[in-house]
N, C-alpha and C positions, 0 to 999 in steps of 0.2 A: 098105581104104585103108591100114591099119597094116601089113598084109603087104607091100604094094607098097613102102612106105617102107623096111621092113627089107630087102627084096630089093635095092632101090636102094643102100642103105647097104653091103650086102655086095659089090655090084658095084664101088662106088667104092673100097672097101678093097682089093679085088683089083687094080684098076688102080694104086692107090697103091703096092702091093707091087711090081708089075712095074716101075714107074718108079723106085722106090727101089733095086731090085736093079740096074737098068741104071746108075744113078748110082754105085752101089758098084763095079760092074765097070769102067766107063770113067772113073772119077774120076781126074783127072790128079795131084792132090796128096793128101797125107794128110788135109788138112782136109776135102776133098770126101768122102773115104771115112768120116771120123768123122761128118760131117753126115748121110751116108746111113745109117749105123748108128743114129744118134739118131732119124732119121726112121722106121726100121724098128721101133724100140722104141715110138715113139708110135703107129704103126700097130698093133702087137701089143696095146697098151693099149686101143685102140679095138675091136679084135677081142674082147678079154676083156669089155669093157663090153657089146658087142652080144650076145655069148653069154650074159652074165648076164641081159640083158633077155629074150632069146628063151627061155632055159631057166627063167627065174623064180628063179634062184639068185643073189640079190643079195649074197651073201657074197663072190662073185668081184670085186665092186667094191673090196673091201678089198685083195684081191690086186693089182688093177690100180693102186691108190693106192700100195702099197708098191713095186711094180715101177717106177712113175714116179719115186718119190723115189730109188731106187737107180740108176736110169738117169741122173737128173740129177747125182747125185754122181759117177758114172763119167765123164760127159762133162766135168764140171768138172775132175776129176783128169787126164783125157786132155789137156784144153786147157792145164792148167798144165804138164804134162810137155812138151808140144810147144812151149810158149812159152819156158820157161827150165829145164826139168828139175826133178825132184823133189829 
């Protein structure tokens, strides 16, 4: 049962990557593209967490946490730049 759930999670992550890349390519505005890049970072964090669970290496969860914080700061800086400049 657990293997089925892990395979399903991997499939959902794959479809999320496909849809995020499509949004990145056909995004009409810069904001759409920034949102797509942010979505790709969230997806990569979920991939790291899934790999940590499958591999039994839970130190990777710390990596995912740091990556999430850095991604948040990058999106905030980008939003500030797009809103009024640095």
